[in-house]
C-alpha positions in Angstrom: 81.3 91.0 116.3 84.9 92.0 116.7 87.5 92.3 113.8 89.8 89.5 115.6 86.6 87.5 115.6 85.6 87.6 111.8 85.6 84.6 109.9 89.0 83.5 108.5 88.2 84.6 105.1 87.5 88.3 106.2 90.7 88.0 108.3 93.5 86.3 106.1 94.4 87.6 102.6 94.5 84.0 101.4 90.7 83.7 100.2 91.3 86.2 97.4 87.8 85.5 96.0 86.1 87.2 98.9 88.7 89.8 99.5 89.4 91.3 96.2 87.5 92.1 93.1 88.0 90.7 89.9 87.1 93.6 87.5 87.2 93.7 83.7 89.3 95.0 82.2 91.9 94.5 84.7 94.6 97.3 84.5 98.2 96.0 85.3 99.4 96.9 88.9 102.7 97.9 87.8 105.1 97.7 84.7 108.0 95.6 84.5 111.7 97.0 84.8 112.8 98.8 81.7 115.2 96.5 79.7 118.0 98.9 79.9 118.2 98.9 83.8 117.8 95.4 84.1 120.0 93.8 81.3 121.9 96.5 79.3 123.6 98.4 81.9 124.6 97.9 85.5 122.7 100.1 87.8 124.2 103.3 89.5 127.2 102.4 91.8 128.3 104.4 94.8 131.1 105.8 93.2 129.2 107.6 90.3 126.8 108.6 93.0 129.2 110.6 94.5 130.7 111.9 91.4 126.8 112.7 90.6 127.2 114.9 93.8 130.1 117.0 92.8 129.8 120.5 91.1 130.9 118.7 87.7 128.6 115.7 88.3 125.7 118.5 88.6 126.2 120.0 85.6 125.7 116.7 84.0 122.7 116.2 85.8 121.2 119.6 84.5 122.1 118.4 81.0 120.6 115.0 81.2 117.4 116.6 82.9 117.2 118.9 79.7 116.6 115.8 77.6 113.2 115.2 79.6 114.2 111.6 79.5 112.0 108.7 79.2 112.9 105.3 79.7 112.0 104.4 76.1 114.6 106.9 74.8 117.2 105.7 77.2 119.7 104.5 74.9 119.5 107.4 72.5 119.9 109.8 75.3 122.7 107.8 76.6 124.7 107.9 73.3 124.1 111.7 73.1 125.6 112.3 76.7 128.1 109.9 77.0 129.9 111.4 74.0 130.4 114.5 76.3 130.9 113.0 79.5 132.6 109.8 81.1 130.0 106.8 80.5 129.6 106.1 84.3 128.5 109.4 85.2 126.4 109.9 82.2 124.4 107.0 83.0 123.9 107.9 86.5 123.0 111.4 85.5 120.4 110.2 82.9 119.1 107.4 85.3 118.7 110.0 88.2 117.0 112.3 85.4 114.6 109.5 84.5 113.5 108.6 88.0 113.1 112.1 89.3 110.1 112.3 86.9 108.4 108.9 87.6 108.9 110.0 91.4 106.8 112.9 91.0 103.7 110.5 91.5 105.0 109.7 95.1 107.1 112.6 96.3 106.4 116.2 95.5 109.7 117.5 95.8 111.0 114.6 93.7 113.0 117.0 91.4 115.5 117.5 94.1 115.9 113.9 95.2 117.8 110.9 94.1 116.6 107.3 93.9 117.7 104.0 92.5 115.1 102.0 90.2 114.6 99.4 93.0 114.1 101.9 96.1 112.0 103.9 94.2 109.5 100.9 93.4 109.5 100.0 97.1 109.0 103.5 98.7 106.0 104.8 100.4 104.1 107.5 98.8 105.1 110.8 100.7 101.3 111.4 101.7 101.3 107.9 103.3 104.5 108.6 105.3 103.2 111.9 106.1 100.2 110.8 107.7 102.3 108.3 109.5 104.7 110.6 110.8 102.3 112.8 112.7 101.8 110.0 115.5 105.4 110.5 116.0 105.2 114.2 116.8 106.4 115.0 120.3 109.3 112.5 120.7 112.7 114.1 120.9 114.2 112.1 118.4 113.3 109.1 116.1 114.8 106.1 114.8 114.3 104.9 111.2 115.6 101.4 111.2 116.4 100.0 107.4 115.6 103.6 106.2 116.9 103.1 102.5 117.0 106.2 100.4 115.4 108.0 103.4 111.7 108.4 101.9 110.1 107.9 105.4 112.8 109.6 107.2 112.0 112.7 105.4 108.5 112.6 106.4 109.8 111.8 110.3 112.2 114.7 110.1 109.1 117.1 109.7 108.2 116.0 113.7 112.0 115.6 115.1 115.4 114.7 114.5 116.1 111.4 112.6 118.5 108.8 112.8 118.4 106.2 110.2 119.8 102.9 110.0 120.8 100.9 107.0 123.2 98.3 105.6 123.5 99.3 101.8 126.2 102.1 101.4 124.6 103.3 98.2 121.0 103.7 99.9 122.7 105.5 102.9 124.5 108.1 100.9 121.3 108.9 98.3 119.6 109.3 102.2 122.1 111.6 103.3 121.9 113.6 100.1 118.1 113.6 99.9 118.0 115.0 103.4 120.4 117.6 102.7 118.8 118.6 99.5 115.7 119.1 101.7 117.3 120.7 104.6 115.8 118.2 106.9 117.5 117.0 110.2 118.4 113.6 109.4 121.5 111.6 109.7 122.5 108.0 108.7 124.7 105.3 109.7 125.9 102.1 108.6 124.8 99.3 110.8 123.3 95.6 110.7 120.1 95.6 112.4 120.4 92.2 113.6 123.1 93.2 115.9 122.2 96.9 117.1 123.0 97.9 120.3 119.4 99.4 121.0 120.1 100.0 124.8 122.1 103.0 123.4 118.7 104.2 121.9 116.3 103.7 124.6 113.6 106.2 125.1 113.6 107.1 121.5 110.5 106.3 119.1 111.4 104.1 116.1 109.9 103.3 112.7 111.0 99.9 111.1 110.4 99.1 107.7 111.9 95.4 107.0 112.4 94.1 103.6 109.9 92.1 102.4 111.9 90.7 99.2 114.9 88.7 99.0 117.9 89.7 97.0 116.4 87.7 93.8 113.5 90.2 94.3 110.9 87.1 95.7 108.5 88.2 98.0 108.4 87.3 101.3 105.3 85.1 102.2 105.5 85.1 106.1 106.3 87.6 108.3 109.5 85.4 109.7 110.8 85.8 106.0 111.1 89.4 106.3 114.8 90.8 106.7 115.1 90.7 109.4 112.2 88.7 110.5 109.5 90.1 112.4 110.3 88.1 115.6 113.4 90.4 115.9 111.2 92.8 117.8 110.7 90.5 121.1 114.7 91.8 121.5 113.9 95.3 120.5 110.4 96.0 122.2 112.2 96.2 125.8 114.5 99.2 124.6 112.3 100.6 122.1 108.5 100.1 123.0 107.3 103.3 121.1 107.8 101.6 117.9 105.9 101.7 114.5 106.5 98.6 112.0 105.2 98.6 108.4 104.4 95.2 107.6 102.9 93.8 104.0 99.0 94.9 103.8 98.2 91.4 102.9 99.6 90.1 106.0 97.9 86.9 107.8 96.7 88.3 111.0 96.9 85.1 112.7 100.9 85.7 112.1 100.5 88.9 114.6 98.0 87.0 117.4 101.2 87.2 119.7 102.0 91.0 119.5 100.3 93.5 121.8 99.8 96.2 118.9 97.5 98.2 116.8 97.2 97.4 113.4 96.5 100.1 111.1 95.6 99.5 107.5 96.1 102.5 105.2 94.7 103.0 101.7 95.4 105.9 99.1 92.9 106.7 96.3 91.1 103.5 97.3 94.2 101.3 96.9 95.5 99.3 99.8 99.2 100.6 100.5 100.4 99.2 103.7 99.7 97.9 107.3 101.3 99.5 110.4 101.8 97.9 113.6 102.1 100.6 116.4 103.3 99.5 119.6 103.5 100.9 123.3 102.5 104.7 123.5 102.2 104.9 119.7 98.9 102.4 120.1 95.6 104.3 120.1 93.1 101.4 119.2 93.4 97.5 118.3 92.3 98.0 114.6 92.3 100.9 112.4 91.5 101.6 108.6 92.8 104.9 107.4 91.7 106.2 104.1 93.9 108.9 102.1 93.5 111.8 101.1 91.5 113.3 103.6 92.6 111.5 106.7 89.3 109.5 107.3 90.1 107.1 110.1 87.8 104.3 111.6 88.7 101.9 114.7 87.3 98.7 116.0 85.6 100.3 119.2 82.3 99.2 118.3 82.0 96.5 115.5 78.2 95.3 115.3 76.5 92.4 113.9 74.7 93.2 110.7 71.3 91.4 109.3 71.7 90.1 105.8 69.3 91.0 103.0 68.7 90.5 99.2 70.0 93.2 97.0 68.2 96.5 97.9 68.3 99.9 96.1 71.6 100.7 96.5 75.1 98.5 96.8 78.2 99.7 98.6 81.8 98.3 98.1 83.7 99.0 101.1 87.3 100.4 100.9 89.9 97.8 101.0 91.4 99.2 104.2 88.1 98.8 105.9 87.6 95.2 104.8 91.4 94.3 105.9 90.8 95.9 109.3 87.6 94.0 109.6 85.3 97.0 109.9 82.7 96.3 107.1 79.9 95.9 109.7 81.0 99.2 111.4 80.6 101.0 108.2 77.4 98.7 107.4 75.8 100.3 110.6 76.8 103.8 109.6 74.6 103.5 106.3 71.6 101.7 108.0 72.8 98.7 105.5 72.4 94.9 105.5 75.1 92.2 104.4 74.5 90.2 101.4 76.0 87.4 102.8 77.8 87.1 106.2 80.8 86.0 104.1 80.8 88.6 101.4 81.8 92.0 101.9 79.2 93.9 99.9 76.6 96.1 102.0 73.2 97.1 100.8 70.7 99.7 101.8 67.1 101.2 100.8 68.8 104.9 100.8 71.8 106.1 99.5 74.2 108.0 102.2 77.5 109.3 100.9 80.7 108.1 102.9 84.1 108.3 102.4 84.3 104.5 103.6 82.9 102.6 100.7 81.8 103.2 97.0 78.4 103.0 95.7 76.4 102.2 92.9 72.3 102.2 92.2 71.1 98.8 91.9 68.8 98.3 88.9 68.4 94.6 88.9 69.4 91.2 90.4 68.8 87.7 89.7 70.1 84.1 90.5 72.9 83.8 87.7 71.6 82.8 84.4 73.7 83.6 81.2 70.8 83.4 79.1 68.5 85.7 81.1 71.3 87.9 82.0 72.1 88.4 78.3 68.4 89.0 77.6 68.1 91.9 80.1 71.3 93.7 78.9 70.1 93.5 75.3 66.8 94.7 76.5 68.6 97.8 78.0 71.2 98.5 75.1 74.0 98.0 77.3 77.2 97.4 75.3 79.9 97.9 77.6 80.5 96.2 80.9 82.7 96.8 84.2 82.3 93.3 86.0 83.0 92.7 89.6 83.0 89.9 91.6 83.4 88.5 95.5 82.5 84.9 96.1 81.7 83.8 92.6 83.4 80.9 90.8 82.5 82.8 87.4 85.9 84.2 85.2 84.9 87.9 84.5 86.7 87.7 81.3 85.2 84.6 80.3 81.5 86.4 80.9 82.1 89.3 79.1 83.0 87.4 76.0 80.2 85.2 76.1 77.6 87.8 76.5 78.5 89.5 73.4 76.9 92.9 73.8 77.0 95.8 71.1 74.3 98.9 72.5 75.8 101.9 73.7 74.9 101.8 77.4 77.3 101.1 80.2 76.6 99.0 83.4 78.6 97.3 86.3 77.8 93.6 87.2 78.6 92.3 90.6 79.1 88.4 90.5 78.5 87.6 94.4 76.2 85.0 96.1 73.1 85.5 98.6 71.3 82.7 100.5 73.1 79.9 99.1 72.8 81.1 95.2 75.4 82.8 92.8 73.3 86.0 91.8 74.1 88.5 89.4 73.6 92.6 90.4 73.1 95.0 87.6 74.4 98.5 88.6 74.4 102.1 87.0 77.7 103.6 87.1 79.5 104.5 90.5 77.9 107.2 92.4 
């Protein structure tokens, strides 16, 4: 069964009960914008940033970094710094020092780079950009369309000189400064992507990262809500056949049916990071999943059918990139595994086979769901701590954890799912 012929609930992100886990407890995916940046002070402007790049501005930046500043201490540090320097420059320096410390998780050379809060939050981690850039090797020059602060351009520039294009003057200035700081061959120009004379750039490879939020920060729900909309590619592709486009990892695949491209889903440390559309000579498959670190990659060359089975000795949970690429059964075939249910992305096998493409647990027990029986079983095993995961179950993990009321020293993982038309619960140990 090819990925494009998977049931809709395994192709689209709409049915979240099947595509994602509900875990207890569930960590927050991101922290909100700090109040000092959102409300009390304006963000750094272009004039302040230009001043920051001067020798005098760099001295202020050094002094700001000496505070080892954190968001919660911004006002205190700002009051101290602004006694010695102009307020706008002190704010820009302190904001940069804070963002550099936060950016280390995404950029290994963050201490030499510049950011805005919004651009940093939206920036691709360098490891993901570097993976993507490898495919551009061999092209004499690369266009980066909607380049923002240059995070992707810096990775691309390790393969070939880059021309970055954006409409935001501040982000372009930051991109120039970042390329200069890292001594990379990238140049940046201001232009409107809706009216770009792409005939001037024919024969170049290009990367395009459209905005997926509007001016108020609201997330785009379809590819035509992007800025520019994805349909702009139809005018671009005759001039830029070697094109890669970053889209939301939760994109509805039905929206991409009219595009002749490879769709690659990329995860990092188990978190789904992005989807990339590869066109023309950059296309190497129809569907691909890549897992970072390690560069483990799997394509849809062979997507077999799998049998279904009750839970066996081991349970596998495929990586999010594998799931979105429709390659669950490909991984299952490698593991000699079966599906619990044709509509659920859990695999089960008699023996344990290590794989980068799925996490695994040893199954201790399973049963049709019964709160009373489950509580008795867990108490018999002295279980007091639970991680509760679900796919295809109507139960709420938080409510279930409260209802079970356990206090033992042992820890277990519960999987709420279904098999053969029944809601079931699987009891497993810690992840292998």
